C-alpha positions as CSV (number, residue, x, y, z in Angstrom):
1,X,104.1,83.2,46.4
2,X,106.4,80.3,47.4
3,X,103.3,78.3,48.7
4,X,101.5,78.9,45.3
5,X,104.5,77.7,43.3
6,X,104.7,74.5,45.4
7,X,101.0,73.9,45.0
8,X,101.3,74.2,41.2
9,X,104.3,71.9,41.1
10,X,102.4,69.3,43.1
11,X,99.3,69.6,40.9
12,X,101.4,69.3,37.7
13,X,103.2,66.2,39.1
14,X,99.8,64.6,39.9
15,X,98.4,65.3,36.4
16,X,101.6,64.5,34.6
17,X,101.7,68.0,32.9
18,X,105.5,68.5,32.9
19,X,107.3,71.1,30.8
20,X,109.1,70.1,27.7
21,X,112.6,68.9,28.3
22,X,111.9,67.8,31.8
23,X,113.3,64.5,32.9
24,X,110.8,61.7,32.8
25,X,109.6,60.1,36.0
26,X,110.7,56.5,36.3
27,X,109.2,54.0,38.6
28,X,111.8,52.5,41.0
29,X,112.3,48.8,40.5
30,X,113.2,46.8,43.6
31,X,116.1,44.5,43.1
32,X,115.6,42.6,46.3
33,X,115.7,38.8,46.0
34,X,112.5,36.9,46.5
35,X,112.3,35.4,50.0
36,X,110.6,32.0,50.3
37,X,109.3,31.4,53.9
38,X,108.4,27.9,54.8
39,X,106.4,27.6,58.0
40,X,107.2,23.9,58.6
41,X,109.7,21.4,57.4
42,X,108.9,18.4,55.2
43,X,107.3,15.4,56.9
44,X,108.2,11.8,56.5
45,X,104.6,10.9,55.6
46,X,101.0,12.0,56.0
47,X,99.9,12.0,59.7
48,X,96.7,12.2,61.7
49,X,94.9,14.7,63.9
50,X,94.0,13.5,67.3
51,X,92.7,14.7,70.7
52,X,94.4,14.2,74.0
53,X,92.2,12.0,76.2
54,X,94.4,11.7,79.3
55,X,97.2,9.6,80.9
56,X,97.3,6.2,82.4
57,X,99.6,3.5,83.7
58,X,100.3,0.8,81.1
59,X,101.6,-2.6,81.9
60,X,103.8,-4.2,79.3
61,X,104.2,-7.9,78.6
62,X,107.3,-8.0,80.7
63,X,105.3,-6.6,83.7
64,X,106.8,-3.2,83.6
65,X,104.5,-0.2,84.5
66,X,105.2,2.7,82.1
67,X,103.4,6.1,81.9
68,X,101.2,6.3,78.8
69,X,99.0,8.8,77.1
70,X,95.7,8.0,75.4
71,X,94.8,10.0,72.3
72,X,91.4,9.7,70.6
73,X,90.6,10.2,66.9
74,X,87.4,12.3,66.6
75,X,85.4,12.7,63.4
76,X,87.5,14.0,60.6
77,X,91.0,13.1,59.2
78,X,89.7,13.6,55.7
79,X,91.9,14.6,52.7
80,X,90.8,18.0,51.6
81,X,93.4,18.9,48.9
82,X,96.3,17.4,47.1
83,X,99.1,19.6,45.8
84,X,101.9,18.7,43.4
85,X,104.9,20.5,41.8
86,X,103.0,21.1,38.6
87,X,99.9,22.8,40.2
88,X,101.3,24.5,43.3
89,X,105.1,24.3,43.2
90,X,105.5,21.7,45.9
91,X,104.1,18.3,47.0
92,X,101.7,18.3,49.9
93,X,98.5,16.6,51.2
94,X,96.0,18.8,53.2
95,X,93.8,17.1,55.7
96,X,91.0,18.3,57.9
97,X,89.8,17.4,61.4
98,X,86.9,17.9,63.9
99,X,83.6,18.1,61.9
100,X,81.6,21.2,62.9
101,X,78.3,22.9,62.0
102,X,78.5,25.1,58.9
103,X,77.8,28.2,60.9
104,X,81.1,27.8,62.7
105,X,83.2,27.6,59.6
106,X,84.1,30.7,57.5
107,X,82.5,30.8,54.1
108,X,85.8,30.8,52.0
109,X,86.9,27.7,53.9
110,X,83.5,26.2,53.7
111,X,83.5,26.5,49.9
112,X,87.0,25.0,49.8
113,X,85.8,21.9,51.7
114,X,82.6,21.6,49.7
115,X,84.6,21.6,46.5
116,X,86.5,18.6,47.8
117,X,83.3,16.9,48.9
118,X,84.2,17.1,52.6
119,X,82.1,18.1,55.5
120,X,82.7,21.3,57.4
121,X,85.8,21.0,59.6
122,X,87.5,23.3,62.0
123,X,91.2,22.3,61.6
124,X,93.2,22.1,58.4
125,X,96.9,21.2,57.9
126,X,99.2,20.4,55.1
127,X,101.7,17.5,55.2
128,X,104.5,18.5,52.9
129,X,106.3,15.5,51.4
130,X,109.3,15.0,49.3
131,X,108.1,12.6,46.6
132,X,105.3,13.2,44.2
133,X,104.3,9.5,44.2
134,X,103.5,9.7,47.9
135,X,101.1,12.6,47.3
136,X,99.3,11.3,44.3
137,X,98.3,8.2,46.3
138,X,95.7,10.3,48.1
139,X,92.5,11.8,46.7
140,X,90.3,14.6,48.0
141,X,87.5,13.3,50.2
142,X,89.5,10.2,51.2
143,X,89.0,9.0,54.8
144,X,92.4,8.2,56.5
145,X,92.6,4.9,58.2
146,X,94.8,4.8,61.3
147,X,95.3,1.0,61.1
148,X,96.7,1.4,57.6
149,X,99.0,4.2,58.6
150,X,100.4,3.0,62.0
151,X,100.8,-0.2,63.9
152,X,101.9,-1.1,67.4
153,X,105.6,-0.6,67.9
154,X,106.0,2.3,65.4
155,X,107.5,5.5,66.6
156,X,105.7,8.8,66.0
157,X,106.2,12.5,66.5
158,X,103.5,14.3,68.3
159,X,103.0,18.1,68.1
160,X,100.7,20.2,70.1
161,X,100.3,23.4,72.2
162,X,101.8,23.1,75.7
163,X,99.9,24.2,78.8
164,X,100.2,27.9,79.4
165,X,101.7,28.9,82.8
166,X,101.3,32.6,82.5
167,X,104.1,35.2,83.3
168,X,106.6,33.4,85.5
169,X,110.0,34.2,87.0
170,X,113.3,32.6,86.2
171,X,113.1,30.2,89.2
172,X,110.1,28.5,87.9
173,X,110.8,29.0,84.2
174,X,114.5,28.0,84.0
175,X,115.2,26.4,87.4
176,X,117.4,29.2,88.7
177,X,118.6,29.1,92.3
178,X,117.0,31.5,94.8
179,X,118.8,33.7,97.3
180,X,118.8,33.3,101.1
181,X,115.4,33.4,102.8
182,X,116.8,34.7,106.1
183,X,119.8,36.6,107.6
184,X,118.5,39.9,106.1
185,X,118.6,38.8,102.5
186,X,116.8,41.2,100.2
187,X,116.9,38.9,97.2
188,X,114.8,35.8,97.6
189,X,113.5,34.9,94.1
190,X,114.7,37.9,92.2
191,X,116.6,37.6,89.0
192,X,119.8,39.3,90.1
193,X,122.4,40.9,87.8
194,X,121.7,41.1,84.1
195,X,125.2,42.2,83.1
196,X,128.0,44.6,83.8
197,X,127.5,48.4,83.7
198,X,130.4,50.0,81.9
199,X,131.6,47.1,79.9
200,X,129.7,46.0,77.8
201,X,127.1,48.5,79.0
202,X,124.2,46.5,77.6
203,X,122.3,43.3,78.1
204,X,123.4,40.3,76.0
205,X,120.8,38.9,73.7
206,X,119.2,35.7,74.8
207,X,119.5,36.3,78.5
208,X,117.1,34.2,80.5
209,X,114.7,36.5,82.1
210,X,111.1,36.4,83.4
211,X,108.4,36.1,80.8
212,X,105.6,34.1,79.3
213,X,105.9,30.4,80.1
214,X,104.2,27.6,78.1
215,X,101.4,28.0,75.5
216,X,103.8,27.2,72.7
217,X,104.0,24.7,69.9
218,X,106.0,21.7,71.2
219,X,106.9,18.5,69.3
220,X,107.8,15.3,71.2
221,X,109.8,13.0,69.0
222,X,110.1,9.2,68.9
223,X,107.2,8.1,71.0
224,X,106.5,4.3,70.6
225,X,102.9,3.1,70.1
226,X,102.0,0.7,72.8
227,X,98.5,-0.2,71.7
228,X,95.9,0.6,69.0
229,X,92.1,0.2,69.4
230,X,90.5,0.6,66.0
231,X,87.0,0.0,67.4
232,X,87.3,2.8,69.9
233,X,89.5,4.9,67.6
234,X,92.1,5.3,70.3
235,X,95.9,5.1,70.4
236,X,98.1,4.5,73.5
237,X,101.5,6.2,73.4
238,X,104.4,5.7,75.8
239,X,105.3,8.8,77.7
240,X,103.7,12.3,77.9
241,X,102.7,14.7,75.2
242,X,102.1,18.5,75.3
243,X,98.9,20.1,76.3
244,X,96.0,19.1,78.6
245,X,93.0,17.0,78.0
246,X,91.2,18.1,74.9
247,X,94.3,19.5,73.2
248,X,94.4,19.0,69.4
249,X,97.5,17.0,68.4
250,X,99.3,16.2,65.2
251,X,100.6,12.7,65.0
252,X,103.1,11.9,62.2
253,X,105.6,9.2,61.4
254,X,108.8,9.7,63.4
255,X,111.6,11.4,61.4
256,X,114.6,9.1,62.0
257,X,117.7,10.5,60.4
258,X,119.7,7.8,58.7
259,X,116.7,5.4,58.5
260,X,113.7,7.0,56.9
261,X,115.1,10.5,56.3
């Protein structure tokens, strides 16, 4: 009998057939504040995609030999979309890189590129800017020119994915010291203590322990441009940059607090 009553009440609740005088059902209204998540910060200006070609030794005019990285600009770096406060709520310029066959691009993205009059491309990124005037200077389908955006001596920020090292211990990952290798030591490259037992009786958050090393997005800031070759579409930067040969990079004007930011 109890099961029959429960089934009837569930059926009446589903159909909305409540008895007269019953309290109406009200939908719960969430009063949580809207959370705006921004994946990346605003950029100083629109940047370029590039591919890491390798490293070399570069001799300056003073005769100094400095380590340098060569990056190549493959086919692409085309403006695919322009966003403003009126249309999208923020100012940004979307660019694409690395032209690919249509069969390797998803149809929604392919339609988006065709609408802008751009060829199929594998990589897209938005460069979010502060000022609207800096955004409206670009038009969809525009080819970005590296000589107009950068010159020798400028400082740039380079972002890319670092080389993955796999699961590593703390000696390699953080430079921890090892234990004795002789005299009966049972701890050579082990981590060691991770905290007291009774007090606090837990492991503190943020403790350096073994885990995945590398394969993360890394940004190297303030790298000076040593040389630009417009004919070969190559740029020589001082120092090293993340990733190995063939890594896709994002090169943008350096954010210098107090100067241009």
